[in-house]
C-alpha positions as CSV (number, residue, x, y, z in Angstrom):
1,M,29.2,17.0,-145.7
2,R,28.3,13.8,-147.5
3,A,31.0,14.4,-150.2
4,R,33.6,15.1,-147.5
5,R,32.7,11.8,-145.7
6,A,32.9,9.9,-149.0
7,K,36.3,11.4,-149.7
8,R,37.6,10.3,-146.3
9,V,36.3,6.8,-146.8
10,G,38.0,6.7,-150.2
11,F,41.3,7.8,-148.7
12,R,41.1,5.1,-146.1
13,V,40.3,2.4,-148.7
14,V,43.3,3.6,-150.8
15,A,45.5,3.6,-147.7
16,V,44.4,0.1,-146.7
17,V,45.0,-1.2,-150.3
18,L,48.4,0.4,-150.5
19,G,49.3,-0.9,-147.0
20,V,48.3,-4.4,-148.0
21,L,50.3,-4.2,-151.3
22,L,53.4,-2.8,-149.5
23,A,53.1,-5.5,-146.8
24,L,52.8,-8.2,-149.5
25,G,55.7,-6.7,-151.4
26,A,57.9,-6.6,-148.3
27,A,57.0,-10.2,-147.5
28,E,57.8,-11.3,-151.1
29,L,61.2,-9.6,-150.9
30,L,61.9,-11.0,-147.4
31,L,61.1,-14.6,-148.5
32,R,63.2,-14.3,-151.6
33,S,66.2,-12.7,-149.9
34,R,66.8,-15.8,-147.7
35,I,67.5,-13.5,-144.8
36,L,65.2,-15.6,-142.7
37,P,66.2,-19.3,-142.2
38,L,63.2,-21.0,-143.8
39,P,62.2,-24.6,-142.9
40,P,63.3,-27.0,-145.7
41,R,59.8,-28.0,-146.6
42,L,58.7,-24.4,-146.9
43,S,61.8,-23.5,-148.9
44,Q,60.9,-26.4,-151.3
45,A,57.4,-25.2,-151.6
46,L,58.5,-21.7,-152.4
47,F,61.1,-22.6,-155.0
48,R,60.0,-25.9,-156.4
49,C,60.6,-26.1,-160.1
50,Y,60.0,-29.5,-161.6
51,G,56.3,-29.2,-162.1
52,E,56.7,-25.9,-163.9
53,L,59.5,-27.3,-166.1
54,S,57.9,-30.6,-167.1
55,Y,55.3,-31.8,-169.5
56,T,54.1,-35.1,-170.7
57,E,54.9,-36.0,-174.3
58,P,51.5,-37.3,-175.6
59,T,52.9,-40.0,-178.0
60,L,55.7,-41.5,-175.9
61,R,53.7,-40.8,-172.7
62,V,56.8,-39.9,-170.8
63,V,57.7,-36.7,-169.0
64,L,60.2,-34.3,-170.5
65,H,61.6,-30.9,-169.4
66,R,60.8,-27.9,-171.4
67,P,63.6,-26.8,-173.8
68,H,65.5,-23.6,-173.0
69,A,64.0,-23.3,-169.6
70,E,65.5,-21.7,-166.5
71,A,64.4,-21.8,-162.9
72,R,65.6,-21.5,-159.4
73,C,65.1,-24.7,-157.5
74,S,65.1,-25.7,-153.9
75,S,64.8,-28.9,-152.0
76,H,65.4,-29.7,-148.3
77,G,67.4,-26.4,-148.0
78,Y,69.6,-27.0,-151.0
79,D,69.4,-24.5,-153.9
80,W,70.5,-24.8,-157.5
81,R,69.8,-23.2,-160.9
82,H,68.1,-25.3,-163.6
83,R,69.0,-24.5,-167.2
84,S,68.0,-26.8,-170.0
85,D,69.3,-27.2,-173.5
86,A,67.3,-27.3,-176.8
87,Y,66.1,-30.8,-175.9
88,G,65.1,-30.0,-172.3
89,F,68.0,-31.7,-170.6
90,R,70.5,-30.2,-168.2
91,N,73.6,-29.5,-170.3
92,P,75.7,-26.4,-170.7
93,A,75.2,-26.4,-174.5
94,T,73.1,-28.2,-177.2
95,W,75.3,-30.6,-179.1
96,D,74.5,-32.5,-182.3
97,S,77.0,-35.3,-181.4
98,T,78.6,-36.6,-178.2
99,D,81.0,-39.2,-176.9
100,V,79.2,-40.5,-173.8
101,V,75.5,-40.3,-172.8
102,L,74.3,-40.7,-169.2
103,I,70.7,-41.7,-168.6
104,G,69.1,-41.8,-165.2
105,D,66.9,-40.1,-162.6
106,S,67.5,-37.2,-160.2
107,F,70.9,-38.6,-159.1
108,I,72.2,-38.2,-162.7
109,Y,70.3,-35.0,-163.3
110,G,72.1,-33.5,-160.3
111,H,69.2,-32.8,-157.9
112,G,70.5,-30.4,-155.1
113,V,73.7,-29.3,-156.8
114,E,74.7,-26.9,-159.6
115,E,75.4,-28.2,-163.1
116,H,79.1,-27.8,-162.7
117,H,79.0,-30.2,-159.7
118,T,77.3,-33.1,-161.6
119,V,78.7,-36.4,-162.7
120,A,78.4,-35.3,-166.3
121,H,80.5,-32.3,-165.7
122,F,83.2,-34.1,-163.8
123,L,83.2,-37.0,-166.4
124,R,83.9,-34.4,-169.1
125,E,87.0,-33.3,-167.2
126,E,88.1,-36.9,-166.5
127,L,87.8,-38.0,-170.1
128,D,88.4,-34.7,-171.9
129,A,85.4,-35.7,-173.9
130,R,81.8,-34.5,-174.6
131,V,79.4,-36.0,-172.1
132,T,75.6,-35.5,-172.4
133,N,73.4,-35.6,-169.4
134,L,70.0,-37.1,-170.1
135,G,69.0,-37.5,-166.5
136,R,65.6,-36.3,-165.2
137,T,64.1,-36.3,-161.8
138,A,61.7,-39.2,-161.1
139,A,62.5,-40.9,-164.4
140,S,62.2,-44.7,-164.6
141,F,62.5,-47.4,-167.1
142,P,59.9,-46.1,-169.6
143,E,61.8,-42.8,-169.6
144,Y,65.2,-44.5,-169.9
145,L,64.0,-46.4,-173.0
146,A,62.4,-43.4,-174.6
147,Y,65.4,-41.1,-173.9
148,L,67.9,-43.7,-175.3
149,R,66.0,-44.3,-178.6
150,N,64.9,-40.7,-179.2
151,F,67.6,-38.5,-177.7
152,A,70.8,-40.5,-177.0
153,L,71.3,-42.5,-180.3
154,P,70.7,-39.5,-182.6
155,L,73.8,-38.0,-181.0
156,E,75.9,-40.9,-182.2
157,P,77.6,-41.6,-178.8
158,R,80.3,-44.2,-178.4
159,V,78.9,-45.2,-175.0
160,V,75.5,-44.9,-173.3
161,V,75.4,-45.5,-169.6
162,V,72.0,-46.3,-168.1
163,F,71.7,-45.9,-164.3
164,A,68.9,-47.6,-162.4
165,F,67.8,-46.7,-158.9
166,C,66.1,-48.7,-156.2
167,N,62.8,-46.9,-156.5
168,D,62.5,-47.4,-160.3
169,F,60.1,-50.3,-159.7
170,T,57.7,-48.3,-157.6
171,D,58.0,-45.4,-160.1
172,L,57.2,-47.8,-162.9
173,R,54.0,-48.8,-161.2
174,G,53.0,-45.1,-161.2
175,R,53.9,-44.8,-164.9
176,R,52.3,-47.9,-166.4
177,T,49.3,-50.0,-165.6
178,P,49.6,-53.8,-165.2
179,A,47.8,-54.2,-168.6
180,Q,50.4,-51.9,-170.3
181,I,53.2,-53.8,-168.7
182,R,51.7,-57.1,-169.9
183,R,51.2,-55.8,-173.4
184,F,54.9,-54.8,-173.6
185,L,56.1,-58.2,-172.2
186,E,53.8,-60.2,-174.5
187,R,53.8,-58.2,-177.7
188,G,56.5,-55.6,-177.3
189,E,54.0,-52.8,-177.6
190,A,54.7,-49.7,-175.6
191,P,54.4,-46.0,-176.4
192,E,57.9,-45.4,-174.9
193,A,59.5,-47.7,-177.5
194,A,58.4,-45.4,-180.4
195,V,61.0,-43.3,-182.2
196,L,59.8,-39.8,-183.3
197,P,61.4,-36.9,-185.2
198,L,62.9,-34.5,-182.7
199,E,60.7,-31.7,-184.0
200,A,57.5,-33.6,-183.3
201,L,58.9,-34.8,-180.0
202,L,59.6,-31.3,-178.7
203,A,56.5,-29.6,-180.2
204,T,54.4,-30.0,-177.1
205,G,57.0,-28.5,-174.9
206,A,57.6,-25.6,-177.3
207,R,53.9,-24.8,-177.4
208,Q,53.5,-25.0,-173.6
209,E,52.5,-21.7,-172.1
210,P,54.5,-20.5,-169.1
211,P,52.6,-20.6,-165.8
212,P,50.8,-17.3,-164.8
213,F,53.2,-14.9,-163.1
214,W,51.3,-14.9,-159.8
215,S,51.8,-18.6,-159.4
216,S,55.5,-18.0,-159.0
217,L,55.1,-15.4,-156.2
218,A,56.6,-16.5,-152.9
219,V,53.7,-15.2,-150.9
220,V,51.2,-17.1,-153.0
221,R,53.2,-20.3,-152.6
222,A,53.7,-19.7,-148.9
223,A,49.9,-19.3,-148.4
224,A,49.3,-22.5,-150.4
225,Y,51.9,-24.4,-148.3
226,V,50.2,-23.3,-145.1
227,R,46.8,-24.3,-146.3
228,R,48.0,-27.8,-147.3
229,E,49.7,-28.2,-143.9
230,L,46.5,-27.3,-142.1
231,E,44.3,-29.5,-144.3
232,T,46.6,-32.6,-144.2
233,P,45.6,-34.9,-141.3
234,P,48.3,-36.5,-139.3
235,R,49.2,-40.0,-140.5
236,P,47.9,-42.7,-138.1
237,G,50.6,-44.5,-136.3
238,A,53.2,-41.9,-137.5
239,L,54.8,-42.0,-134.0
240,G,55.1,-45.7,-134.0
241,G,54.6,-47.7,-130.8
242,P,53.8,-51.4,-130.0
243,A,50.6,-51.5,-132.0
244,A,52.2,-50.0,-135.1
245,K,55.1,-52.4,-134.8
246,E,52.8,-55.4,-134.5
247,K,50.9,-54.3,-137.6
248,A,54.1,-53.8,-139.5
249,S,55.2,-57.3,-138.6
250,A,51.9,-58.8,-139.5
251,D,51.9,-57.0,-142.9
252,A,55.4,-58.1,-143.8
253,P,55.8,-57.8,-147.6
254,A,56.4,-60.7,-149.9
255,P,59.9,-61.3,-151.2
256,F,61.0,-58.6,-153.6
257,A,61.3,-60.8,-156.6
258,E,57.8,-62.0,-156.1
259,Q,56.3,-58.6,-155.2
260,Y,57.8,-56.9,-158.3
261,A,57.9,-59.8,-160.8
262,P,56.2,-57.8,-163.6
263,E,58.4,-54.8,-163.1
264,L,61.6,-56.9,-163.1
265,A,60.4,-58.5,-166.3
266,Y,59.6,-55.1,-167.8
267,M,63.1,-53.9,-166.8
268,E,64.8,-56.9,-168.6
269,R,62.7,-56.4,-171.7
270,A,63.4,-52.7,-171.8
271,L,67.1,-53.2,-171.3
272,A,67.2,-55.8,-174.0
273,L,65.6,-53.4,-176.4
274,M,68.1,-50.7,-175.4
275,A,71.0,-53.1,-176.0
276,E,69.7,-54.0,-179.4
277,S,69.2,-50.4,-180.3
278,T,72.6,-49.2,-179.2
279,A,74.3,-52.2,-181.0
280,A,72.4,-51.3,-184.2
281,A,73.6,-47.7,-183.9
282,G,77.2,-48.7,-183.3
283,S,77.2,-47.6,-179.7
284,Q,78.0,-49.6,-176.5
285,L,75.5,-49.9,-173.7
286,V,76.7,-50.0,-170.1
287,L,74.3,-50.8,-167.2
288,S,74.8,-49.3,-163.7
289,R,72.9,-48.5,-160.6
290,I,72.9,-46.0,-157.8
291,Q,72.4,-47.5,-154.3
292,C,69.7,-46.5,-151.9
293,Q,70.7,-45.8,-148.3
294,P,69.6,-47.8,-145.3
295,R,67.6,-44.8,-143.9
296,M,65.4,-45.1,-147.0
297,K,63.9,-48.2,-145.3
298,R,61.4,-49.7,-147.7
299,M,63.2,-48.8,-150.9
300,Y,66.5,-50.0,-149.4
301,R,65.1,-53.6,-149.7
302,A,65.5,-53.2,-153.5
303,N,69.2,-52.7,-153.4
304,A,70.4,-56.3,-153.5
305,P,67.7,-57.6,-155.9
306,L,68.3,-54.6,-158.2
307,G,72.1,-55.2,-158.3
308,A,71.7,-58.9,-158.8
309,A,69.1,-58.5,-161.5
310,L,71.1,-55.9,-163.4
311,D,74.3,-58.0,-163.1
312,E,72.4,-61.1,-164.5
313,V,70.7,-59.1,-167.3
314,A,74.1,-57.6,-168.2
315,R,75.6,-61.0,-168.5
316,R,72.7,-62.3,-170.7
317,L,72.9,-59.2,-172.9
318,Q,76.7,-59.3,-173.0
319,V,77.0,-55.7,-171.9
320,P,79.2,-54.3,-169.1
321,F,77.8,-53.7,-165.6
322,F,79.3,-50.9,-163.5
323,D,78.6,-51.0,-159.8
324,P,79.9,-47.7,-158.5
325,P,81.8,-47.7,-155.2
326,L,79.5,-45.2,-153.4
327,A,78.8,-47.2,-150.3
328,G,80.7,-49.2,-147.8
329,P,80.3,-52.9,-146.8
330,D,77.5,-51.9,-144.4
331,G,75.5,-50.3,-147.3
332,K,76.0,-46.8,-145.8
333,A,77.2,-44.0,-148.1
334,L,80.9,-43.2,-148.0
335,P,81.4,-40.1,-145.9
336,G,80.6,-36.8,-147.7
337,T,79.2,-38.4,-150.8
338,R,75.5,-37.6,-150.0
339,L,73.6,-34.4,-149.2
340,A,73.1,-34.6,-145.5
341,R,69.4,-33.5,-145.4
342,D,68.4,-35.1,-148.7
343,G,70.3,-38.3,-149.6
344,H,71.1,-37.3,-153.2
345,L,74.7,-37.2,-154.3
346,S,76.8,-34.2,-153.1
347,E,79.5,-32.6,-155.2
348,A,82.0,-35.1,-153.7
349,G,79.7,-38.0,-154.6
350,H,79.3,-36.8,-158.2
351,R,83.1,-36.4,-158.5
352,L,83.7,-39.9,-157.1
353,L,81.1,-41.4,-159.4
354,A,82.7,-39.7,-162.4
355,R,86.2,-40.8,-161.5
356,S,85.2,-44.4,-160.9
357,L,83.1,-44.5,-164.1
358,A,86.0,-43.1,-166.1
359,G,88.3,-45.8,-164.7
360,F,85.7,-48.5,-165.5
361,L,85.3,-47.4,-169.1
362,R,89.1,-47.5,-169.6
363,E,89.2,-51.0,-168.1
364,Q,86.5,-52.1,-170.5
365,G,88.4,-50.7,-173.4
366,L,85.7,-48.1,-173.9
367,S,87.8,-45.1,-173.2
368,V,86.9,-42.0,-175.2
369,D,89.8,-39.8,-173.7
370,G,90.7,-36.8,-175.8
371,R,88.4,-37.7,-178.6
């Protein structure tokens, strides 16, 4: 009798375990099939990829993508496939030489679109030349400097285009302390200014273990997303109102040039070193920027100061400054050039940027057509 009861209990336990596993498996397949219209934030949590793809190089202290990595990415409802070359950048092949190098953040990387819809791809078509994409999401001036000296110049390009973005100054504050910025300005000492052998530079990424398989399960990420949402308290004053507006008025920020004086000085020092390095390598540096949109509010304030600062620095360094025609006189993006739910460049935006950059290079006598 006791043995029969134990057997029944065992069957029930097995049935419950199998039922749970089948339910989790069905939920996993359902989430990955995209049959259900998922909220953008949940989709991003399920298919985020940058954290898994990235690592911090210990000597330069900048973030790199792992070489030969593949992932399915999602953000704000936009999906794309990430594939990196032997150096960890988003290129269709690994080249030992190139004609043009593009350095920038997520706008140049191609956040939200496939590789064949990026500015690098369209510029290859416009110039009939080899164009290498050294863009990485959330990159800023320390990364731009490190990428130029360690990855771009060994490829012996004719032209290196560095794109700044309006949030580069706030990103810089997250990368470097005031003391580190001061040390770079006063003594030229900065880890990102070092030049390393490529083997040493990529060693950390090559050794990096892939994340455990269970961390990539959609059901695990969905559960973590729900927990974070439940644990995150609502932001005070998120709905606005008279009190919030009065406080915002009382806490009006200082003028941009005053608020970000160290970061602006860092930018000029870093760009001067880039210009010196490219000239010594027989390459031509071109400076550019991608404009923020008015809806980005606080960051949008940096548009005019960034453009003016880059223009002035370009004149002092005697390098060309390319201001792409991606926005109208009101500062708003040209129709169709941005992803509607995200703000990054759409396929049409990447195509327009490539076409206008190709025309600019020809005007400057820097054409590499058909090389």
